[in-house]
Structure formats: C-alpha cells, structure tokens
C-alpha positions in Angstrom: 4.8 10.3 -17.8 4.2 6.6 -17.0 5.9 3.3 -17.9 3.4 0.8 -19.0 5.5 -2.2 -20.0 7.7 -3.1 -17.0 5.8 -4.7 -14.2 4.1 -7.9 -15.2 0.7 -8.7 -13.8 1.9 -12.1 -12.9 4.7 -10.7 -10.7 2.6 -8.3 -8.5 2.5 -10.6 -5.4 6.2 -11.2 -5.7 6.7 -7.4 -6.0 4.6 -6.8 -2.9 6.7 -9.3 -0.9 9.9 -7.7 -2.2 8.7 -4.2 -1.2 7.8 -5.3 2.3 11.2 -7.0 2.7 12.8 -3.7 1.5 11.1 -1.7 4.2 8.0 -0.4 2.4 4.6 -0.5 4.1 1.7 -1.4 1.9 -1.4 0.8 2.2 -5.0 0.6 1.2 -5.4 1.6 -2.5 -7.5 4.6 -3.4 -9.8 4.6 -6.4 -10.6 1.8 -8.8 -7.4 2.1 -10.9 -4.8 1.6 -8.1 -3.5 -1.9 -7.7 -0.8 -1.2 -5.1 0.1 1.7 -2.9 3.2 1.7 -0.6 5.2 4.2 1.5 8.7 4.1 2.8 10.3 6.4 5.4 12.3 9.0 3.6 10.3 8.9 0.4 8.3 12.1 -0.5 5.6 10.3 -2.5 3.9 6.9 -2.2 4.8 4.3 -4.8 1.7 3.6 -6.8 1.0 0.9 -9.3 -2.0 1.4 -11.6 -4.3 -0.7 -13.6 -4.6 0.9 -17.0 -8.0 0.4 -18.5 -7.2 -1.1 -21.9 -9.2 0.4 -24.7 -8.7 -2.7 -26.9 -11.7 -4.9 -26.1 -10.9 -8.5 -25.7 -7.2 -8.1 -24.9 -5.7 -9.5 -21.8 -3.9 -7.2 -19.3 -0.2 -8.1 -19.3 1.5 -5.2 -17.5 0.7 -2.6 -14.9 1.5 1.1 -15.2 4.1 2.7 -12.9 4.9 6.4 -12.8 8.4 7.4 -14.0 9.3 8.6 -10.5 8.7 5.0 -9.2 10.4 3.2 -12.1 13.7 2.9 -10.2 12.0 0.8 -7.5 10.5 -1.5 -10.1 13.8 -1.8 -11.9 15.6 -2.7 -8.6 13.0 -5.4 -8.1 13.6 -6.8 -11.6 17.4 -6.6 -11.2 17.2 -8.5 -7.9 15.1 -11.2 -9.5 17.6 -11.5 -12.3 20.6 -11.6 -10.0 18.9 -14.2 -7.8 18.1 -16.4 -10.8 21.7 -16.0 -12.1 23.2 -17.1 -8.8 21.1 -20.2 -8.5 
C-alpha cells in the first residue's frame, strides 16, 4: 500500500536535507517515477519517494507517494518540523 497525501511537493528539498542530517545517504533515482531514493545503515530497504502520474489532466501535483513501510520516516520529518515551529 502507499500513502499519497503526506509529503508535500513543496517540502521535498527540506525533506532531503533532513534525511541527510539524520544519517541517510541520497542515491541516484531509478526510473522515471522515483523522485528520491535514500539508504541508511541498518535499514533493509531504501526509502523511496514516488511521483504518481495523475490521471486527472490539468491538475497540479501537490503530494508525492510514499510506501507504507517508509511512512514512519516521513512522519518523523513532519513531527520535527512541527516541534521546531512550536518552539520558535
């Protein structure tokens, strides 16, 4: 299963920086649908963020797709953004 409404397109660069700070290594993407691929020591699978081809013509892409197995990482990123904003 995949989560399609969590990682905003506008936040992808911030997410990449957060991943690197958290010890993830960004890798070259594979295929035309991958937006981001990252690995971390101790993880069995790479974290992959997908571009989901929208079948609705004329609609703007707002969120990327993340597999359920990677949802916890995205949620930790969003939580850290919320906590940082709350502490400022």
